[in-house]
C-alpha positions, 0 to 999 in steps of 0.5 A: 568183847563178844565174838562176831556172829558169823553167817553159817547159812546153807552149810552142810556137814559130811562125817567121815566115820574114821579118818587117819591123819598123816601123823598116824592119828586116827579119829572117829566121826570127823566132820567136813563143812561144805556148801554147794552152789548151783548143784545141777551145773554140769561142770564142777569146781572145788573152792577151799577156804583161805587163812582166816576164811569162812565158807560164806565169806569166800569168793566164788567167781559167779560174779565180777563184783568184789566181795562185800559190794552189791552183786551185779548182773555181769556173770563171773567165770563160774556163773553156770558151774556147780561149785563146792565150797569146802572149809579147811580143817582148823578154820572152826567150821570143819573139824578144828581144835576148837570143835573137839579136844582130841583134834591135833594142833598140827596137821598138814595139807595132805590131811585136808586133800584126803578129807576133801577127796572123800567128801567129793567122791564118797559123799557127793558122788563127783567123779572128776573136778573140772577145776580147783580154785583157791586164794592164799592157803586155798591156792596151796590146796589147789596145788596139792590137789593137782599133785596128789590126784593128778588124774582127777583134776583138769585145771588148778587156779592158785591165786596169791599162793605158792606150791611151797611156803618160802623161807621168808613166808615162814619167817613172816608168820613167826611174828603174829604167832609169837604175838599170840603165843606170848600173850598173857591171856593165851596162858601158854595154851591153857586159856580154855582150862582157865576160862580165859578168852585170849583177846589180847593175844588175838588182837596182837596177832592182827596188829603184827599181821596188818602191815603185811596184808597189802603193800607199802603203796597201798598205805601211802595211798591211804587205801584203808579208807576204801577198804573201810568205806569211810573217807574219814577213816584213820590208819588206826581205825583200819588197824584196829578193825583188822586186828579185832577181826581176829576175835571171831577166831579161836586161838588154837585154830589160828595157830593150827592153820599158821603152822600148816601154812608154814609146812606147805610144800608139794614136794613133801607129799606122803613124806617124800623129799622132792623138789617142788618144781620137779613135782610141778614138772613131772607129776601135775597134769592139770592146766595151772593158772598162776596168779600172784599179785605183783605187790604181794609181800609174802607169796611173791610174784617171782616165786609164781613166775618160777612155778609157771616156768616149772609147769612148762606148757601146762602153766599160764602166768598171769600176775595181778597188777595191783597195789592191794598186795596179797588182799588183791586175790581175796576178792575184796580189793578193787573192781579192776582186780576182780574183773581181771581174775574172772577174765583170766580164769574164764580164758583158762577154763575155756581153752582147749 
């Protein structure tokens, strides 16, 4: 099955002449993919991609319209802002296992933030970020930014995310990872050398993941029909479409990101072994809007509440009341969720 052709319009590339990963590996000419919106805006927001996300499919909060729907004239929280969208290492747009054979199969969030800091300061000449906003793994990057460069970031907005990947989240990811790596066409990681596309493994990854993306209530209400825009869509239609969406991905890119996600913990930045709540309390200086979804099955709302408490007066806890689970934060759920996020982000950014 041919891979879906993705929209790469407007994407630019910044090349770091020599980049040293946290592991100690140094690679020459490492590329970071990015895109700017409204480059003359006086306030600057950085928005990193999420797991499974690409630059041109990332919500920008310039409109209150959910992704995939015709844009409205109602402005979003970042309508007049300068926005820098940046692709994570491993997503196939920035450097990844699929873009160069010497790219490491396992990296950590620290690597992303160091590269993004170089992009922002050395290439774009930005001296301060008014906000870092992200969904899922993008939200974890927002936390890492606030912890690694506390004087550089005024506000962080992690949406359906966490400062530390929980043990339950790590265990959940083992399911789709195993479905991919144990497939015959993954060939123990030798699929490229054998000229194989691991389609069965990628689809199996998606079928294992499908039940986790939203919530039991979402399935009970048959909201896949709304997601697909087809009132006659069956459950199998939804699972098939979601699963086959993975065919646009390279298997090692998927695994690189999943393993990084599993390692997420701001307490372990720079090899330290601190409690992540201690970092939230003592290191982070930014205002932080913590926005989990009440039905997210792996970035649990209870964890978000605990993080907001650790932040003290810096933290604002604003859970998204939705049955769309993790997907509620990705901008592809219902209009109410999109409007709620824009409203709360606007309130935070306009607060003194």
